[in-house]
N, C-alpha and C positions, 0 to 999 in steps of 0.2 A: 386412890390411884388405880386406874384400870390397866389390866394386862393387855398385851397385843400379840397377835400371831404373826410370826415372820417366816418367810420361805427362804431358806439358805441353800446355796449351791456348793456342794463339797465334792471334789473330784468328778465334776460334770454330772452329779446326781443331786436331786432336790430333796430337801427334808424340811418338815414343819417343826418349828419351835415356838413355845409360848414364852414371851418376854414378860417377866413379872417384876415390876418396880417395888422397892421397899426402902424404908428409911434406916440408914446406918447410924445408930445413936453415938457410937464411938467417934466416927469421922464426921458426924453431923452433916450428912449429905445423902441424896437419893442414889441408890445403886440398883443394879438390875441382876436378876437371876434367870437363866435360861433353862427351860424344862423341855426335854425332847418329847415330841408328840408322835413322830413316825415318819416314814418315807412318803413322798408325794406320789399318790396313785390316783390319777384322774381327778386331781384337785382335792383329794381327801388324804388325811394322815393315816398311814397303816404301819403298825409296828411289825418288824420282820419276824418276830416270834409268833405272830398270829398264824393260824392254820389256813392253808389255801384250800379253796373249794375245788376239788378235782374235776367236778362236772363243768364248771364255768371258767376255771382258771383264774378266778378273782379271789382276793383275800376276804375271809369272813370277819367282819368287825364285831366286837363284843357289843352287847346290848346297850352299854352305857358309854360307848365311844362317841367321839365328836362327829358332827355332821357338817359338811361344807356345802354352801349354796352359792350359785351365781348371783352376783349383786351389782358390781360396778357398772355393767352395761345397762342396767335398769335406771340408773341415776338421772341421766339427761331426759330419758323418756318420761319417767314419773314426774319430773319437774315441769315438763311441757304440758302434760295432762292436767297438772294442778293449775298452772298459769292460765291456760285457755279454758279452764273449768269443764273440761271434757267429762271428768268423772261426775261432776255435779249435774251436768245436763243429762247424762245417761241415767243418773240416779233419780232424776225427776220423772223419768219415763219408764223405768224398769224396776222390779224388785231388786234388792241388794245383791243377791246371789247371781241373778242373770246379768246385772250390770258388771259384776266382777268377772264373769265368764267372757263377756264382750270385751272388757279391757284386757284380759289375759290373751285372747285371740289376737287383738289389735297389736299389743306389745310384742307378741311372738312374731308376727309378720313384719314387724319393724326391726327387731334385733336378731331373729333367727327364723327366717321364712321357711317353715317346714310343712309337710302334709299335715292336715288337721288330725288324722288318726294317730300322729306321733306327738300331739300337743301335750297329752298327759305326762309322758315321759320327760319332756322338757320342763314342764311346770313343776314336777316333783324335785328336779335338781335346781330349781330357781328359787330365789327368796320370795317370789310371788306366792309360793305355797304357804308362807308364813303371813304375808300381808293379806292374802285372800284364801283362807284355809278351806279345805274340804270341798273343792269345786267339783261338780259332776262333769267330767271331761271325756266320757266315753264317746265313741264315734256316733252312736245313736242320739245321745244327749245333745251333742254339738249340732247334728243335723236337724233335730227337732227345734232347737232354739233358732237356728238360721232360718228355718222355714217360718217360724212364728214371726220373726223380725221382718222377713220379706213380705208377709201378708199384712203387716201392721202399718201404722202411720208413724212409727218411731223414727225412721230415717228422715222423713219430711219435718217432723217436729224438732228433731235434733238440729237440722240445718237452719231452721228458723231461729232457734236459740243461739246457734253459732253466729249467724249473720248479725243478730242484735248484740251479741256479746263482743264481737270484734269491731262493731260499729262500722260495718261496710256501707259506704255511701257513694264513693266516687268511682274510680275506674275499675271495670270488670273485664277480665280477659276471657273470651269464650271460644270453645272449639269442640269438635266431635271426633271420636275415634271409634273403631270397631273392635270387638272382642270375639275371637273365634272359639268354637267348642266342638268336641268330639261327641257330645251328648246329642241324641236324636229325640229326647223326651221333653225338651224345653220349647214351649209355644213361642217364646220371644225370638227363637233362632230362625232366621230366614236368610236366604242368599241375597246379597246386595253388594254394593261397592265396598270392597275390603281394603282397608288401609294397612293390613298386615300381609297382604299378598298370600294369604292362606286359602287353599281351596276347601274351605269349611263353612258351614252355616255360621251366622254371627249375630250378635246384638250390638247396637250402637250405644255409646255412652257419651253424653255431653257433660262438660264440666266448666264451672266458672271459678276463676281464681281472683282473689283480692290482690290487686297490684301492689298496694302499699305494704301489706303484710307478707305477700309472696306465698300465700297458702290457699288451697282450695276451700271454698265455702259452700259449694253446692254441686250436685251432680244429678243427672236424670238418665233413665234407661229406656230405650226404645227398641222395637223390632228392627232387624237388620235392613229391611227394605225401605224404611221411612227416610225421606231425604232430609238433608241438614236444615233447610229453611223451616221445616215444620218443627223440628226440635228446638230451634232458636226461638220461635214465637211462643211455644208452649213454656219453655224455660223462663222467658222474660216475664210471662204472666205470673209464674210462681215467685220469681224474685220480687216483683212489685207487691205481691200478696204478703210478703214478709216485711214490707215497709221500706224497701230500698227504692228510692225515687231518683236521686241525683247521681246518675252514673253514665259512663261512656263505654260502649262495647267496642272491643278491638277484635275485628273479625278476620278470618282467613280468606285467601283469594278464592277458595272454593265456594264462598257465599256470593261472589260477585256475578250477578246476572241482572238483566233489565228488570225482570219481574221482582227479584229480591230487593233491588235498590228502590223501586217504586213503593213496595210494601213498607220498607224501613222508613222512607220519607213520609208516607201516609200515616204511619203510626207515631210520627214525631220522635223516633228513637235517636239518641245521640250515638254516633258510631264513627269509626275510622276503618277503612277497608282498602286493600291494594286492588288495583284493576287487573282484570284478565284480558288478554289481547284477543280473546275469542269473539268479542263484539266488534263489529265493523266500525261503530262510532269511536271506539277506543283506538283502533288502528288509524283512523283518520286524524284523531287528536294527536297521536304520536308523530305522524308525518308532518303535521303542522308545527308541532313544538320543536321538532328537530331543526327547523329552518333557522331559528335564532336562539336556541337554547344556550349557546356559548356567548351570548351577549353579556358584556361585563356588568350590566345592570342586574343580572340574575345571579351574580357571583356571591356566594356566602362561604362561611367556614363552619365545619362541624368536626369535632374531635381533632382539631388542629389541621384538618385536611380541607382543601378547597372543594366546594360543591356548588353546582349550578342548580338553582331552584326557580322554576317558572310557574306562576299561578295559572290554572287552567279551569275551564268550565265544560262539563260534559252535558250534552243535551240528549235526553232520552224521550222522544215523542213529547209527552206532556210534562216531563220533569227536567229540572236543571240541578246539577250537583257540582259543588265547588271542590277543587283539589289542587294538587301540586305535582309537577313533573320534576323528578330529581335526576340529575346526571352526574355520576361519579366517574371521573376519568381513570382513577386508579383501579376501581373495580372493573372498568371496561377492559383495561389492559390484561388484567388477570383472567377475565372471562374469555377474551380472545385467545390467549395462550392455551388455556385448557381445552377450549373448543377445537382449535385447529389440531392440537395434539391428538385428541380423540377422533377427529375426522380422518386423519391419516391412519391411525392405528386400526380403526374399524374397517377402512378400505383394504388395508393390508390383510386383516383377518378374513375378510370375505373372499379375497382372491387366493388365499394361501393353499386351499385344498380343492380338489376336483369335486364336482357334485356326484354322489353315488348314483349308480344307474337306476336304483329302485326308488329314488326320491325325486320329487318335482322341484325344478330349479327355483320357482317362485317361493316355495316353502323354505328352501335352504337359504335363499337370500334374506327372507324376512327373519328367519331364526338367527342368522349371523349378524345382521345389521341392527336388530333390536329397535330402539327408539331413534336411531340415526337413519332409518330407511328413507325418510323424505329428502335426504340430502344427496341421493345417488340415483343415477340411471344404471341399468344393468342389461347385459345380454350374455348368452352362453356360447362359447366357442365350440368347435367340433370336438375338441378333446375334453369337453364337459367342464371346462374352466370358466368361471364367472369373470367377465370383464366389466370393470366398474368405472363410471365417469361421474365426476362430481357435478351436481346441479348448481351452477353459478348463482342463479337468481335466488334460489332457496337459501343458499349460504349467505348471500348479501343481505337478504331480509333479516336473517337471524343475527348477523354481526351488527347491523345498524341499530338493533334494539339493545345491544349490550351496554351495561352501565346506566341504563335508563329505566325508571319505573314510576308508576303513578300511585299516589295515595289520595283517596277521596274521603270527604268527611261531611258531617252535618253539625251545625252550630258555629260558634265563633272560635276559630283556631288559627294559629300561625304555623308556618312550615316546620319549625323546630319542635313544637308541641306534638304535631302529628308524627314526626319521625321518631322522636324519643319514645312516645307511647307505643308505637307499633313495634319497635325493636325490642321492647321489654316483653313482647308476647312469647318469647321463648320460655317464660315461666311455666306456662300451661303445657308446652311441649315437653318440658322436663317432667311435669306432673304425670303425663301419660306414659312417659318412658319409665318413671318410677313404678307406676302401677303394673306395667307389662313385664318389665325386666327385674327390677330390684325386689318388688313384692311378689314376684313369681305368680301373678294372677292370670297368666295366659299359658296354654289354653284352659278354659274353664272345664271343670270336671264334675260339676253339680248336675243333678238330674231333674230339678223342678224349677219353674219360674221363681217361686217364692224363695227357695234355697239359694238360687243364683243372686237374687236381689239382696238377701241377707249377707251373703259372702262379699258382695261388692261394697256393702256398707262397712264391713270390717276393714276392707282394703282402703276405703275412703278415710276412715279414722286414722289408720296407720300412715297414710299419705300426708295427712295434716301434720302428724308428729314429725315425720321425716323432713318435710319441706320447712317446717319451723326450725328444726335443728340445723339444717343447711343455712338458713338465714342467720342464725346465731353464730355459726362457724365463720360465715363471711364477715359479720360485724366485728368479731373478735380476732379475725385473721388466722384462726386455727385452720381454715380451709387451705392455707398455704402449706401446711405441714401434714394434714390428714384428709383422707376421704372419710365418709361416714363410717364405712366398714372398718377402716384402720383405727379410727377413734374409739369405736365400740370394742374392738379387739384389745386395745390398750387398757380400757376400763374393765374388761372382762376378767383380767387377772386379779381384780379386787374381789375378795370373797367375804361372805358372812359365815362365821363358825359358831355352831351351837355346842357349847361345852357340856361335859357330862352332868354338871349340876343344873343345866337348863339355861345358863347365861349365854347371851349372844354377843360376840365381839366381832370386830372388823379387822381384816388383815392390814398390815402396815402399808401405807401408800408409797409408791415410787415417785421420783421427781416429776416424771411425765404425767402421772395421774394427778398429782397435786396441781400442776400447771393447768391441766384441762378443767379440773374442778373449780379452780380459782377463776379462770377465764369465763366459764359458763355460769358462775355464781351458784354452784351446786352445794348441797348440804350432805356431806358424807356420813 
């Protein structure tokens, strides 16, 4: 019978006790004996008779005292690493110690995203220090390893193994984003179109997500000035080199141009893409479609709501591409309401204050109007007050487009297939959001191309783990009660305790922890 560690709250203070089961021969039953271990101090038991270190203000533990390690938050992460064979793939490519350092960095960015120079401190308080003992985690050691990884073929080989392991064959979601950096020493950094609205040089990151699994399976890094279509074609070549042949690309509106469409068709790539109204051919198609889009023969139903869907053909010089025009009246009403409210509020904002004498009226108008500037005429009165008139034709053109959009495709597809697949594209947008916000990978603070590439590989592995956990939480409906952070915080209360005799025991589970572990099929 194993003993267990319990955390008891007495008079609003927490204390550690060891619960020791024993067999009572007289009563012929199992009974329990509690042994006081100490007051809870930062997750560790400290007896009040122990001497306090006057320099640090902390209690000095005797050499044979117990040690507490963070453990619960590691459970779902380690389970995912095992299920997806991430540890095995890395182990095939790296020596064991380097593999363990890579896993430790990736796990840290998942459960506690901290600066890499603080990694060693976190590691020493985590049960990973027992699973992966004596890792070299100094700042210099980490930097050297990241540089080595960035210069190697390890990321590419890992992605090849992952693609084959998860059996990615069908729908791939593709998009690009930019990462800004304060470093001026990275050759990859160039000024280009920034999706972060940051006035910093950047690199572009393209990423492919497996729609079925909901996880990223590949990424690529490019200089900030390279346009998206180039990254797309290069990434596709790499995907095909990994043996992925039967797939459909779900692309962003930013890829829609005559040249890109023609290249996609010439290369016989299967894709779905929304149209941009910047092409005159698309504007003409919209005008034509509006004439009879509300014909009952185009009426369909999607998610219990009526939807008009009209098949269309876009002619681009030597190419023809099939698509659908969708018209959602409910969305149209919502768009109209928001647009007119913003139109009025922006007009009111522009006219509210006089133009300062030291500023040019045109510059003030542009600053106050922002992206709504095309919907107004303006002139300045003698009192330097801006007088605003709404441009009726511009507003009418904008309103007429509301509730309507095009999706074009290659191959054999119906309207519902195209719509469902495109709407699931938010998986990749969530992925970029996780990279930039949750994993705190922005702005980059590395100093070399190779180190930057190594760091992004760590973030990529961490993102795979996180998005897999999210999919598991959705499947088990834990997502209704927990965010990823809240779930990990609940499990974080679960500790591993090393006793004075070297035995390692686990603290007693709470009801919430038991439910999470049961739902995610974890082994505590």
